[in-house]
N, C-alpha and C positions, 0 to 999 in steps of 0.2 A: 339307494343313493345314486344320484345322477352322475354322469361323467364329469360335469363341472364341479360338483361337490367333492369328487374323489381326487381332484388335482392337489398335489402337495405344494408347499411354499416354494420348493425347488422348481416346480413346473411354472409357477407364476412369476418367480423372480430368479431366473437361472443365473448360475455363475458364468459370466462371459469369458472367463479365463484370460489367456494372454492377448486375445483380440480386443479386449476392452481398452478404450483410450486411457492413457496415463493422465493426460491433460484433458479435462472435459469442457473447458471454456475459458473465455477471455472476458474480463470485466474492465470497465473504465469509468472514470469519474472526472467531469469537467469542472466541478464546483469545489475544488480544493484550494486552500491557501497555505503557503509555507511561511511560518514565523520563525525568526531566529533571534534569540536573546544573547547578546554578545557581552563578553567580559564578566560573566557570573563568577563569583569566588569559587574556586575549585576545591571544595571541601564537603565532607559528608553532610547530607541533608539539604543541600541547595536545590537539587532537582525536586525533592519533595516539597520544598517551599514554593517553587515556581508552579508546580502542577496542582498544589493545594489551592493556591490563589485562583488559578484558572477554573478549578472545580467549583469553588465557592461562587464564581461568576457564572457557572452553568455552561462552561465551554467544554465540548466533547473533543478530546485530543485523540489523534490516530497515530500516525508514524512519529517516532522520536529518535533523534540522534544527538549524542553529546560528544563533543570533541574538546579535549583538554589542551591547553597551551603550556609552554614551559615557563610562563610568567606567573603561574598560580591562578589563572582564570580558565574558564571554559566557555564554549559557545553551545547553547542548547537550541536545536532546531526541531520543529514539530509541525504537523499538519493539522488543520482544523477545517470545518466547513466554511466556505467563503462567507456564508451568512453570519458567522461568528467573529469576523475580523474586527468590527467595532468594539465588541466586548473584550477581545484580546488586547487591542490597543489601549482602551480605557483602563483595564486592569493593570497592564504593565506600567503605564504612566503613573497611575495612582500608587503603585507599590514599588517604584524604582528605588527609593531610599531604603526601604525594608529589605529588598532583594539584593541591593548593592551591585547591579549590573551597570555596564557602561552605556549600552545602546541596544535598540532592537529595530528590526525591519520586518516588513510583511510583503510577500510576493504573491499576487493573485493570478499571475500568468503561468500557472502550473496545472498539470492534470496527472491523475494516477491511472496506471494500467497494471493489470494483474492477470496471471494465469492461475487457474484453480484445478485441482484434481486429487482424488484420494490416492491415486497411484504414486504420487510424488514422494511419499515417505519411503518407498521401496525401490526407487529407480534413481540411479546416479546420472549426472550429466545434464539434468534439466535446467539448473541455474546457468551452466555454461551456455546452453542453447539459448536461453532467455537473453542473456547479455550480449551474446554474439549476434543475435538477430537485430537487436537495437543498434549495436555498433556498426553492423553492415549498412545500416540506413543513416548513419551519422547522427544518431539520437543520443544526446547527453543525459546520463542518469544523475539526478540531483539528490535522491534519497532512496534507500532500499529498506524493505520490510519483508520478513518471511514468517511462515508457520509451517506445520507439517503438510498442509494441503494448499499453500498459496505462496507465490512469489510476487511481490508488488514493487513497482518503481514509480517514483515521482519524476516527471519529465516536463520540459517546456510545453506549454499548452499548444503552441503552434505545431508541435511535432506529435501530439497525442494520436491523431488519426493514423499517421504513418507507423507509429508504434503498435497500434492495434492490428493493422494489416500485416506488419512484419511478424508479429507473434502468431497470428492465425496461420500464416504460411509456414513458419518454422515448426509448429507443432502439428501440422497436417489438418488444420481445422477449416481450411477453405471450403466454401459452400459446395463446390462440385465434388469434394472428397468425402465429407462427413457432415451430418447436421450439427452445427455448432451452437452452443449455448452462449449467447452474448448478452451481457448485463450492463446497461449504461446508467445504473443508479449510483447511489453514493458509495458503494463498495465497502461500507463500514460494517 
């Protein structure tokens, strides 16, 4: 057996321990659009109806927020690829009577920025650092989405580059400190 063959998995993929970065990279996406359906009846099943109609039209929905109003209606906001805006508009216009909403709007001047890392689920304060870094640069957060390994925010498109830079610095991912993984794809 050669020395190479005798290496264990631990030799090949060592546990980096506490020195491993909690946040391994920053992702961003310039091709997002924010759609908001306003005045949807605030009753069980309405979100299902809205997203079923979009699914039938082949629209891939990402971030979702629903906010209820005291008048018995809700606003449902969601992000889609910018390339799907026409499908969203056509679907919502075609199904307005069935869905019973008052109006909708679409904003294509948005971008998504996210921090990713498997260490997020075991470390506190990462969300605070994320939002403080954006706040310190005067960047307004339009929508938030999280998972065990990701925090994402929708921001004005003209502030996306500043958001990426602020988060790189906040998490110690600047190029002179650590090799950062930067992904500028769809982030979906």
